[in-house]
mmCIF file of the N, C-alpha and C atoms, coordinates in Angstrom:
data_MODEL
# 
_entry.id   MODEL 
# 
loop_
_atom_site.group_PDB 
_atom_site.id 
_atom_site.type_symbol 
_atom_site.label_atom_id 
_atom_site.label_alt_id 
_atom_site.label_comp_id 
_atom_site.label_asym_id 
_atom_site.label_entity_id 
_atom_site.label_seq_id 
_atom_site.pdbx_PDB_ins_code 
_atom_site.Cartn_x 
_atom_site.Cartn_y 
_atom_site.Cartn_z 
_atom_site.occupancy 
_atom_site.B_iso_or_equiv 
_atom_site.pdbx_formal_charge 
_atom_site.auth_seq_id 
_atom_site.auth_comp_id 
_atom_site.auth_asym_id 
_atom_site.auth_atom_id 
_atom_site.pdbx_PDB_model_num 
ATOM 1   N N  . MET A 1 1  ? -43.891 -22.813 15.952  1.00 0.00 ? 1  MET A N  1 
ATOM 2   C CA . MET A 1 1  ? -42.794 -22.337 15.126  1.00 0.00 ? 1  MET A CA 1 
ATOM 3   C C  . MET A 1 1  ? -41.665 -23.377 15.192  1.00 0.00 ? 1  MET A C  1 
ATOM 4   N N  . PRO A 1 2  ? -41.171 -23.842 14.031  1.00 0.00 ? 2  PRO A N  1 
ATOM 5   C CA . PRO A 1 2  ? -40.131 -24.893 14.066  1.00 0.00 ? 2  PRO A CA 1 
ATOM 6   C C  . PRO A 1 2  ? -38.779 -24.357 14.537  1.00 0.00 ? 2  PRO A C  1 
ATOM 7   N N  . GLN A 1 3  ? -38.065 -25.240 15.159  1.00 0.00 ? 3  GLN A N  1 
ATOM 8   C CA . GLN A 1 3  ? -36.739 -24.904 15.672  1.00 0.00 ? 3  GLN A CA 1 
ATOM 9   C C  . GLN A 1 3  ? -35.724 -24.962 14.519  1.00 0.00 ? 3  GLN A C  1 
ATOM 10  N N  . LEU A 1 4  ? -34.788 -24.015 14.510  1.00 0.00 ? 4  LEU A N  1 
ATOM 11  C CA . LEU A 1 4  ? -33.771 -23.969 13.453  1.00 0.00 ? 4  LEU A CA 1 
ATOM 12  C C  . LEU A 1 4  ? -32.709 -25.028 13.745  1.00 0.00 ? 4  LEU A C  1 
ATOM 13  N N  . ASP A 1 5  ? -32.439 -25.860 12.761  1.00 0.00 ? 5  ASP A N  1 
ATOM 14  C CA . ASP A 1 5  ? -31.450 -26.928 12.933  1.00 0.00 ? 5  ASP A CA 1 
ATOM 15  C C  . ASP A 1 5  ? -30.057 -26.375 12.661  1.00 0.00 ? 5  ASP A C  1 
ATOM 16  N N  . THR A 1 6  ? -29.233 -26.289 13.696  1.00 0.00 ? 6  THR A N  1 
ATOM 17  C CA . THR A 1 6  ? -27.886 -25.722 13.567  1.00 0.00 ? 6  THR A CA 1 
ATOM 18  C C  . THR A 1 6  ? -26.804 -26.796 13.652  1.00 0.00 ? 6  THR A C  1 
ATOM 19  N N  . SER A 1 7  ? -27.187 -28.059 13.532  1.00 0.00 ? 7  SER A N  1 
ATOM 20  C CA . SER A 1 7  ? -26.212 -29.131 13.710  1.00 0.00 ? 7  SER A CA 1 
ATOM 21  C C  . SER A 1 7  ? -25.162 -29.167 12.595  1.00 0.00 ? 7  SER A C  1 
ATOM 22  N N  . THR A 1 8  ? -25.488 -28.660 11.418  1.00 0.00 ? 8  THR A N  1 
ATOM 23  C CA . THR A 1 8  ? -24.518 -28.715 10.302  1.00 0.00 ? 8  THR A CA 1 
ATOM 24  C C  . THR A 1 8  ? -23.738 -27.422 10.129  1.00 0.00 ? 8  THR A C  1 
ATOM 25  N N  . TRP A 1 9  ? -24.001 -26.436 10.960  1.00 0.00 ? 9  TRP A N  1 
ATOM 26  C CA . TRP A 1 9  ? -23.325 -25.146 10.794  1.00 0.00 ? 9  TRP A CA 1 
ATOM 27  C C  . TRP A 1 9  ? -21.830 -25.257 11.020  1.00 0.00 ? 9  TRP A C  1 
ATOM 28  N N  . PHE A 1 10 ? -21.430 -26.006 12.006  1.00 0.00 ? 10 PHE A N  1 
ATOM 29  C CA . PHE A 1 10 ? -20.000 -26.095 12.338  1.00 0.00 ? 10 PHE A CA 1 
ATOM 30  C C  . PHE A 1 10 ? -19.202 -26.654 11.168  1.00 0.00 ? 10 PHE A C  1 
ATOM 31  N N  . ILE A 1 11 ? -19.628 -27.741 10.598  1.00 0.00 ? 11 ILE A N  1 
ATOM 32  C CA . ILE A 1 11 ? -18.890 -28.353 9.488   1.00 0.00 ? 11 ILE A CA 1 
ATOM 33  C C  . ILE A 1 11 ? -18.966 -27.468 8.245   1.00 0.00 ? 11 ILE A C  1 
ATOM 34  N N  . THR A 1 12 ? -20.063 -26.768 8.058   1.00 0.00 ? 12 THR A N  1 
ATOM 35  C CA . THR A 1 12 ? -20.200 -25.860 6.909   1.00 0.00 ? 12 THR A CA 1 
ATOM 36  C C  . THR A 1 12 ? -19.225 -24.697 7.031   1.00 0.00 ? 12 THR A C  1 
ATOM 37  N N  . ILE A 1 13 ? -19.178 -24.062 8.181   1.00 0.00 ? 13 ILE A N  1 
ATOM 38  C CA . ILE A 1 13 ? -18.276 -22.925 8.397   1.00 0.00 ? 13 ILE A CA 1 
ATOM 39  C C  . ILE A 1 13 ? -16.822 -23.382 8.345   1.00 0.00 ? 13 ILE A C  1 
ATOM 40  N N  . LEU A 1 14 ? -16.532 -24.520 8.941   1.00 0.00 ? 14 LEU A N  1 
ATOM 41  C CA . LEU A 1 14 ? -15.165 -25.036 8.934   1.00 0.00 ? 14 LEU A CA 1 
ATOM 42  C C  . LEU A 1 14 ? -14.704 -25.365 7.513   1.00 0.00 ? 14 LEU A C  1 
ATOM 43  N N  . SER A 1 15 ? -15.548 -26.002 6.739   1.00 0.00 ? 15 SER A N  1 
ATOM 44  C CA . SER A 1 15 ? -15.164 -26.333 5.366   1.00 0.00 ? 15 SER A CA 1 
ATOM 45  C C  . SER A 1 15 ? -15.023 -25.073 4.512   1.00 0.00 ? 15 SER A C  1 
ATOM 46  N N  . MET A 1 16 ? -15.824 -24.056 4.774   1.00 0.00 ? 16 MET A N  1 
ATOM 47  C CA . MET A 1 16 ? -15.709 -22.798 4.051   1.00 0.00 ? 16 MET A CA 1 
ATOM 48  C C  . MET A 1 16 ? -14.368 -22.119 4.354   1.00 0.00 ? 16 MET A C  1 
ATOM 49  N N  . ILE A 1 17 ? -13.966 -22.117 5.607   1.00 0.00 ? 17 ILE A N  1 
ATOM 50  C CA . ILE A 1 17 ? -12.696 -21.500 5.992   1.00 0.00 ? 17 ILE A CA 1 
ATOM 51  C C  . ILE A 1 17 ? -11.523 -22.252 5.364   1.00 0.00 ? 17 ILE A C  1 
ATOM 52  N N  . VAL A 1 18 ? -11.565 -23.565 5.396   1.00 0.00 ? 18 VAL A N  1 
ATOM 53  C CA . VAL A 1 18 ? -10.498 -24.376 4.795   1.00 0.00 ? 18 VAL A CA 1 
ATOM 54  C C  . VAL A 1 18 ? -10.433 -24.138 3.291   1.00 0.00 ? 18 VAL A C  1 
ATOM 55  N N  . THR A 1 19 ? -11.591 -24.082 2.638   1.00 0.00 ? 19 THR A N  1 
ATOM 56  C CA . THR A 1 19 ? -11.626 -23.840 1.196   1.00 0.00 ? 19 THR A CA 1 
ATOM 57  C C  . THR A 1 19 ? -11.066 -22.470 0.860   1.00 0.00 ? 19 THR A C  1 
ATOM 58  N N  . LEU A 1 20 ? -11.443 -21.449 1.606   1.00 0.00 ? 20 LEU A N  1 
ATOM 59  C CA . LEU A 1 20 ? -10.906 -20.105 1.371   1.00 0.00 ? 20 LEU A CA 1 
ATOM 60  C C  . LEU A 1 20 ? -9.397  -20.067 1.577   1.00 0.00 ? 20 LEU A C  1 
ATOM 61  N N  . PHE A 1 21 ? -8.916  -20.749 2.590   1.00 0.00 ? 21 PHE A N  1 
ATOM 62  C CA . PHE A 1 21 ? -7.480  -20.797 2.838   1.00 0.00 ? 21 PHE A CA 1 
ATOM 63  C C  . PHE A 1 21 ? -6.755  -21.436 1.660   1.00 0.00 ? 21 PHE A C  1 
ATOM 64  N N  . ILE A 1 22 ? -7.274  -22.557 1.156   1.00 0.00 ? 22 ILE A N  1 
ATOM 65  C CA . ILE A 1 22 ? -6.632  -23.241 0.020   1.00 0.00 ? 22 ILE A CA 1 
ATOM 66  C C  . ILE A 1 22 ? -6.668  -22.370 -1.224  1.00 0.00 ? 22 ILE A C  1 
ATOM 67  N N  . VAL A 1 23 ? -7.791  -21.729 -1.476  1.00 0.00 ? 23 VAL A N  1 
ATOM 68  C CA . VAL A 1 23 ? -7.909  -20.864 -2.667  1.00 0.00 ? 23 VAL A CA 1 
ATOM 69  C C  . VAL A 1 23 ? -6.905  -19.716 -2.593  1.00 0.00 ? 23 VAL A C  1 
ATOM 70  N N  . PHE A 1 24 ? -6.788  -19.082 -1.449  1.00 0.00 ? 24 PHE A N  1 
ATOM 71  C CA . PHE A 1 24 ? -5.841  -17.978 -1.318  1.00 0.00 ? 24 PHE A CA 1 
ATOM 72  C C  . PHE A 1 24 ? -4.400  -18.455 -1.409  1.00 0.00 ? 24 PHE A C  1 
ATOM 73  N N  . GLN A 1 25 ? -4.110  -19.625 -0.868  1.00 0.00 ? 25 GLN A N  1 
ATOM 74  C CA . GLN A 1 25 ? -2.755  -20.155 -0.987  1.00 0.00 ? 25 GLN A CA 1 
ATOM 75  C C  . GLN A 1 25 ? -2.405  -20.427 -2.443  1.00 0.00 ? 25 GLN A C  1 
ATOM 76  N N  . LEU A 1 26 ? -3.330  -20.982 -3.198  1.00 0.00 ? 26 LEU A N  1 
ATOM 77  C CA . LEU A 1 26 ? -3.085  -21.225 -4.622  1.00 0.00 ? 26 LEU A CA 1 
ATOM 78  C C  . LEU A 1 26 ? -2.930  -19.923 -5.384  1.00 0.00 ? 26 LEU A C  1 
ATOM 79  N N  . LYS A 1 27 ? -3.711  -18.932 -5.021  1.00 0.00 ? 27 LYS A N  1 
ATOM 80  C CA . LYS A 1 27 ? -3.630  -17.630 -5.681  1.00 0.00 ? 27 LYS A CA 1 
ATOM 81  C C  . LYS A 1 27 ? -2.279  -16.969 -5.415  1.00 0.00 ? 27 LYS A C  1 
ATOM 82  N N  . ILE A 1 28 ? -1.818  -17.039 -4.184  1.00 0.00 ? 28 ILE A N  1 
ATOM 83  C CA . ILE A 1 28 ? -0.536  -16.423 -3.817  1.00 0.00 ? 28 ILE A CA 1 
ATOM 84  C C  . ILE A 1 28 ? 0.625   -17.192 -4.435  1.00 0.00 ? 28 ILE A C  1 
ATOM 85  N N  . SER A 1 29 ? 0.515   -18.516 -4.517  1.00 0.00 ? 29 SER A N  1 
ATOM 86  C CA . SER A 1 29 ? 1.632   -19.311 -5.036  1.00 0.00 ? 29 SER A CA 1 
ATOM 87  C C  . SER A 1 29 ? 1.840   -19.097 -6.534  1.00 0.00 ? 29 SER A C  1 
ATOM 88  N N  . LYS A 1 30 ? 0.819   -18.653 -7.248  1.00 0.00 ? 30 LYS A N  1 
ATOM 89  C CA . LYS A 1 30 ? 0.954   -18.407 -8.683  1.00 0.00 ? 30 LYS A CA 1 
ATOM 90  C C  . LYS A 1 30 ? 1.521   -17.023 -8.989  1.00 0.00 ? 30 LYS A C  1 
ATOM 91  N N  . HIS A 1 31 ? 1.633   -16.181 -7.982  1.00 0.00 ? 31 HIS A N  1 
ATOM 92  C CA . HIS A 1 31 ? 2.167   -14.838 -8.184  1.00 0.00 ? 31 HIS A CA 1 
ATOM 93  C C  . HIS A 1 31 ? 3.682   -14.899 -8.309  1.00 0.00 ? 31 HIS A C  1 
ATOM 94  N N  . LEU A 1 32 ? 4.235   -14.231 -9.322  1.00 0.00 ? 32 LEU A N  1 
ATOM 95  C CA . LEU A 1 32 ? 5.680   -14.240 -9.546  1.00 0.00 ? 32 LEU A CA 1 
ATOM 96  C C  . LEU A 1 32 ? 6.318   -13.038 -8.858  1.00 0.00 ? 32 LEU A C  1 
ATOM 97  N N  . TYR A 1 33 ? 7.188   -13.325 -7.931  1.00 0.00 ? 33 TYR A N  1 
ATOM 98  C CA . TYR A 1 33 ? 7.907   -12.270 -7.236  1.00 0.00 ? 33 TYR A CA 1 
ATOM 99  C C  . TYR A 1 33 ? 9.270   -12.088 -7.894  1.00 0.00 ? 33 TYR A C  1 
ATOM 100 N N  . PRO A 1 34 ? 9.827   -10.870 -7.897  1.00 0.00 ? 34 PRO A N  1 
ATOM 101 C CA . PRO A 1 34 ? 11.176  -10.686 -8.457  1.00 0.00 ? 34 PRO A CA 1 
ATOM 102 C C  . PRO A 1 34 ? 12.215  -11.429 -7.615  1.00 0.00 ? 34 PRO A C  1 
ATOM 103 N N  . LEU A 1 35 ? 13.139  -12.072 -8.283  1.00 0.00 ? 35 LEU A N  1 
ATOM 104 C CA . LEU A 1 35 ? 14.127  -12.879 -7.563  1.00 0.00 ? 35 LEU A CA 1 
ATOM 105 C C  . LEU A 1 35 ? 15.144  -12.018 -6.826  1.00 0.00 ? 35 LEU A C  1 
ATOM 106 N N  . ASN A 1 36 ? 15.662  -10.997 -7.496  1.00 0.00 ? 36 ASN A N  1 
ATOM 107 C CA . ASN A 1 36 ? 16.687  -10.159 -6.880  1.00 0.00 ? 36 ASN A CA 1 
ATOM 108 C C  . ASN A 1 36 ? 16.331  -8.698  -7.096  1.00 0.00 ? 36 ASN A C  1 
ATOM 109 N N  . PRO A 1 37 ? 15.516  -8.118  -6.222  1.00 0.00 ? 37 PRO A N  1 
ATOM 110 C CA . PRO A 1 37 ? 15.152  -6.714  -6.411  1.00 0.00 ? 37 PRO A CA 1 
ATOM 111 C C  . PRO A 1 37 ? 16.343  -5.797  -6.176  1.00 0.00 ? 37 PRO A C  1 
ATOM 112 N N  . GLU A 1 38 ? 16.505  -4.818  -7.052  1.00 0.00 ? 38 GLU A N  1 
ATOM 113 C CA . GLU A 1 38 ? 17.602  -3.864  -6.921  1.00 0.00 ? 38 GLU A CA 1 
ATOM 114 C C  . GLU A 1 38 ? 17.036  -2.498  -6.555  1.00 0.00 ? 38 GLU A C  1 
ATOM 115 N N  . PRO A 1 39 ? 17.619  -1.856  -5.555  1.00 0.00 ? 39 PRO A N  1 
ATOM 116 C CA . PRO A 1 39 ? 17.114  -0.527  -5.179  1.00 0.00 ? 39 PRO A CA 1 
ATOM 117 C C  . PRO A 1 39 ? 17.429  0.488   -6.274  1.00 0.00 ? 39 PRO A C  1 
ATOM 118 N N  . LYS A 1 40 ? 16.460  1.362   -6.525  1.00 0.00 ? 40 LYS A N  1 
ATOM 119 C CA . LYS A 1 40 ? 16.660  2.391   -7.534  1.00 0.00 ? 40 LYS A CA 1 
ATOM 120 C C  . LYS A 1 40 ? 17.331  3.592   -6.886  1.00 0.00 ? 40 LYS A C  1 
ATOM 121 N N  . SER A 1 41 ? 18.207  4.211   -7.639  1.00 0.00 ? 41 SER A N  1 
ATOM 122 C CA . SER A 1 41 ? 18.928  5.367   -7.129  1.00 0.00 ? 41 SER A CA 1 
ATOM 123 C C  . SER A 1 41 ? 17.985  6.558   -7.009  1.00 0.00 ? 41 SER A C  1 
ATOM 124 N N  . ALA A 1 42 ? 18.087  7.258   -5.899  1.00 0.00 ? 42 ALA A N  1 
ATOM 125 C CA . ALA A 1 42 ? 17.232  8.424   -5.693  1.00 0.00 ? 42 ALA A CA 1 
ATOM 126 C C  . ALA A 1 42 ? 17.673  9.570   -6.589  1.00 0.00 ? 42 ALA A C  1 
ATOM 127 N N  . MET A 1 43 ? 18.944  9.631   -6.937  1.00 0.00 ? 43 MET A N  1 
ATOM 128 C CA . MET A 1 43 ? 19.432  10.713  -7.798  1.00 0.00 ? 43 MET A CA 1 
ATOM 129 C C  . MET A 1 43 ? 18.897  10.553  -9.227  1.00 0.00 ? 43 MET A C  1 
ATOM 130 N N  . MET A 1 44 ? 18.725  9.333   -9.689  1.00 0.00 ? 44 MET A N  1 
ATOM 131 C CA . MET A 1 44 ? 18.238  9.121   -11.040 1.00 0.00 ? 44 MET A CA 1 
ATOM 132 C C  . MET A 1 44 ? 16.748  9.453   -11.141 1.00 0.00 ? 44 MET A C  1 
ATOM 133 N N  . LEU A 1 45 ? 16.005  9.280   -10.062 1.00 0.00 ? 45 LEU A N  1 
ATOM 134 C CA . LEU A 1 45 ? 14.572  9.490   -10.093 1.00 0.00 ? 45 LEU A CA 1 
ATOM 135 C C  . LEU A 1 45 ? 14.175  10.938  -9.824  1.00 0.00 ? 45 LEU A C  1 
ATOM 136 N N  . LYS A 1 46 ? 15.114  11.767  -9.350  1.00 0.00 ? 46 LYS A N  1 
ATOM 137 C CA . LYS A 1 46 ? 14.766  13.125  -8.959  1.00 0.00 ? 46 LYS A CA 1 
ATOM 138 C C  . LYS A 1 46 ? 14.500  13.983  -10.187 1.00 0.00 ? 46 LYS A C  1 
ATOM 139 N N  . GLN A 1 47 ? 13.333  14.614  -10.202 1.00 0.00 ? 47 GLN A N  1 
ATOM 140 C CA . GLN A 1 47 ? 12.965  15.517  -11.281 1.00 0.00 ? 47 GLN A CA 1 
ATOM 141 C C  . GLN A 1 47 ? 13.223  16.954  -10.828 1.00 0.00 ? 47 GLN A C  1 
ATOM 142 N N  . PRO A 1 48 ? 13.821  17.769  -11.681 1.00 0.00 ? 48 PRO A N  1 
ATOM 143 C CA . PRO A 1 48 ? 14.058  19.160  -11.275 1.00 0.00 ? 48 PRO A CA 1 
ATOM 144 C C  . PRO A 1 48 ? 12.738  19.944  -11.221 1.00 0.00 ? 48 PRO A C  1 
ATOM 145 N N  . ASN A 1 49 ? 12.573  20.678  -10.150 1.00 0.00 ? 49 ASN A N  1 
ATOM 146 C CA . ASN A 1 49 ? 11.382  21.502  -9.992  1.00 0.00 ? 49 ASN A CA 1 
ATOM 147 C C  . ASN A 1 49 ? 11.632  22.869  -10.614 1.00 0.00 ? 49 ASN A C  1 
ATOM 148 N N  . PRO A 1 50 ? 10.612  23.537  -11.103 1.00 0.00 ? 50 PRO A N  1 
ATOM 149 C CA . PRO A 1 50 ? 10.827  24.849  -11.744 1.00 0.00 ? 50 PRO A CA 1 
ATOM 150 C C  . PRO A 1 50 ? 11.436  25.874  -10.799 1.00 0.00 ? 50 PRO A C  1 
ATOM 151 N N  . TRP A 1 51 ? 11.091  25.779  -9.485  1.00 0.00 ? 51 TRP A N  1 
ATOM 152 C CA . TRP A 1 51 ? 11.626  26.773  -8.562  1.00 0.00 ? 51 TRP A CA 1 
ATOM 153 C C  . TRP A 1 51 ? 13.061  26.473  -8.151  1.00 0.00 ? 51 TRP A C  1 
ATOM 154 N N  . GLU A 1 52 ? 13.605  25.315  -8.514  1.00 0.00 ? 52 GLU A N  1 
ATOM 155 C CA . GLU A 1 52 ? 14.992  25.013  -8.198  1.00 0.00 ? 52 GLU A CA 1 
ATOM 156 C C  . GLU A 1 52 ? 15.949  25.538  -9.270  1.00 0.00 ? 52 GLU A C  1 
ATOM 157 N N  . LYS A 1 53 ? 15.421  25.973  -10.416 1.00 0.00 ? 53 LYS A N  1 
ATOM 158 C CA . LYS A 1 53 ? 16.271  26.431  -11.503 1.00 0.00 ? 53 LYS A CA 1 
ATOM 159 C C  . LYS A 1 53 ? 16.715  27.868  -11.320 1.00 0.00 ? 53 LYS A C  1 
ATOM 160 N N  . LYS A 1 54 ? 15.961  28.651  -10.561 1.00 0.00 ? 54 LYS A N  1 
ATOM 161 C CA . LYS A 1 54 ? 16.313  30.060  -10.415 1.00 0.00 ? 54 LYS A CA 1 
ATOM 162 C C  . LYS A 1 54 ? 16.398  30.435  -8.939  1.00 0.00 ? 54 LYS A C  1 
ATOM 163 N N  . TRP A 1 55 ? 17.121  31.514  -8.678  1.00 0.00 ? 55 TRP A N  1 
ATOM 164 C CA . TRP A 1 55 ? 17.302  31.987  -7.315  1.00 0.00 ? 55 TRP A CA 1 
ATOM 165 C C  . TRP A 1 55 ? 16.117  32.845  -6.925  1.00 0.00 ? 55 TRP A C  1 
ATOM 166 N N  . THR A 1 56 ? 15.573  32.604  -5.769  1.00 0.00 ? 56 THR A N  1 
ATOM 167 C CA . THR A 1 56 ? 14.485  33.442  -5.272  1.00 0.00 ? 56 THR A CA 1 
ATOM 168 C C  . THR A 1 56 ? 14.842  33.928  -3.880  1.00 0.00 ? 56 THR A C  1 
ATOM 169 N N  . LYS A 1 57 ? 14.400  35.129  -3.571  1.00 0.00 ? 57 LYS A N  1 
ATOM 170 C CA . LYS A 1 57 ? 14.666  35.706  -2.259  1.00 0.00 ? 57 LYS A CA 1 
ATOM 171 C C  . LYS A 1 57 ? 13.387  35.670  -1.437  1.00 0.00 ? 57 LYS A C  1 
ATOM 172 N N  . ILE A 1 58 ? 13.511  35.252  -0.193  1.00 0.00 ? 58 ILE A N  1 
ATOM 173 C CA . ILE A 1 58 ? 12.373  35.190  0.711   1.00 0.00 ? 58 ILE A CA 1 
ATOM 174 C C  . ILE A 1 58 ? 12.478  36.374  1.662   1.00 0.00 ? 58 ILE A C  1 
ATOM 175 N N  . TYR A 1 59 ? 11.452  37.195  1.678   1.00 0.00 ? 59 TYR A N  1 
ATOM 176 C CA . TYR A 1 59 ? 11.426  38.358  2.557   1.00 0.00 ? 59 TYR A CA 1 
ATOM 177 C C  . TYR A 1 59 ? 10.701  38.015  3.843   1.00 0.00 ? 59 TYR A C  1 
ATOM 178 N N  . LEU A 1 60 ? 11.404  38.143  4.936   1.00 0.00 ? 60 LEU A N  1 
ATOM 179 C CA . LEU A 1 60 ? 10.800  37.921  6.244   1.00 0.00 ? 60 LEU A CA 1 
ATOM 180 C C  . LEU A 1 60 ? 10.105  39.193  6.706   1.00 0.00 ? 60 LEU A C  1 
ATOM 181 N N  . PRO A 1 61 ? 9.073   39.099  7.510   1.00 0.00 ? 61 PRO A N  1 
ATOM 182 C CA . PRO A 1 61 ? 8.388   40.323  7.969   1.00 0.00 ? 61 PRO A CA 1 
ATOM 183 C C  . PRO A 1 61 ? 9.314   41.265  8.718   1.00 0.00 ? 61 PRO A C  1 
ATOM 184 N N  . LEU A 1 62 ? 10.283  40.732  9.467   1.00 0.00 ? 62 LEU A N  1 
ATOM 185 C CA . LEU A 1 62 ? 11.172  41.598  10.245  1.00 0.00 ? 62 LEU A CA 1 
ATOM 186 C C  . LEU A 1 62 ? 12.253  42.251  9.367   1.00 0.00 ? 62 LEU A C  1 
ATOM 187 N N  . SER A 1 63 ? 12.461  41.766  8.154   1.00 0.00 ? 63 SER A N  1 
ATOM 188 C CA . SER A 1 63 ? 13.501  42.353  7.318   1.00 0.00 ? 63 SER A CA 1 
ATOM 189 C C  . SER A 1 63 ? 12.976  43.454  6.412   1.00 0.00 ? 63 SER A C  1 
ATOM 190 N N  . LEU A 1 64 ? 11.671  43.734  6.515   1.00 0.00 ? 64 LEU A N  1 
ATOM 191 C CA . LEU A 1 64 ? 11.107  44.811  5.721   1.00 0.00 ? 64 LEU A CA 1 
ATOM 192 C C  . LEU A 1 64 ? 11.523  46.156  6.319   1.00 0.00 ? 64 LEU A C  1 
ATOM 193 N N  . PRO A 1 65 ? 11.624  47.188  5.475   1.00 0.00 ? 65 PRO A N  1 
ATOM 194 C CA . PRO A 1 65 ? 12.021  48.503  6.017   1.00 0.00 ? 65 PRO A CA 1 
ATOM 195 C C  . PRO A 1 65 ? 10.959  49.059  6.980   1.00 0.00 ? 65 PRO A C  1 
ATOM 196 N N  . LEU A 1 66 ? 11.437  49.802  7.940   1.00 0.00 ? 66 LEU A N  1 
ATOM 197 C CA . LEU A 1 66 ? 10.532  50.388  8.947   1.00 0.00 ? 66 LEU A CA 1 
ATOM 198 C C  . LEU A 1 66 ? 9.702   51.481  8.312   1.00 0.00 ? 66 LEU A C  1 
ATOM 199 N N  . GLN A 1 67 ? 8.467   51.617  8.761   1.00 0.00 ? 67 GLN A N  1 
ATOM 200 C CA . GLN A 1 67 ? 7.593   52.659  8.204   1.00 0.00 ? 67 GLN A CA 1 
ATOM 201 C C  . GLN A 1 67 ? 7.275   53.711  9.221   1.00 0.00 ? 67 GLN A C  1 
# 
């Protein structure tokens, strides 16, 4: 059974890692980030819920009349 030649594995793996690093760096460098992000107001984004429009009473078990 022939022996597997592993002498080129190191340079192959190393060149693959370097190539992946360069590709990802180029991919990230082409992404446009906002220059001056502004925080959005929480009051402007709040949507009224249907249960906030009307008054509701919550009955606790201890506040029920005695039987």
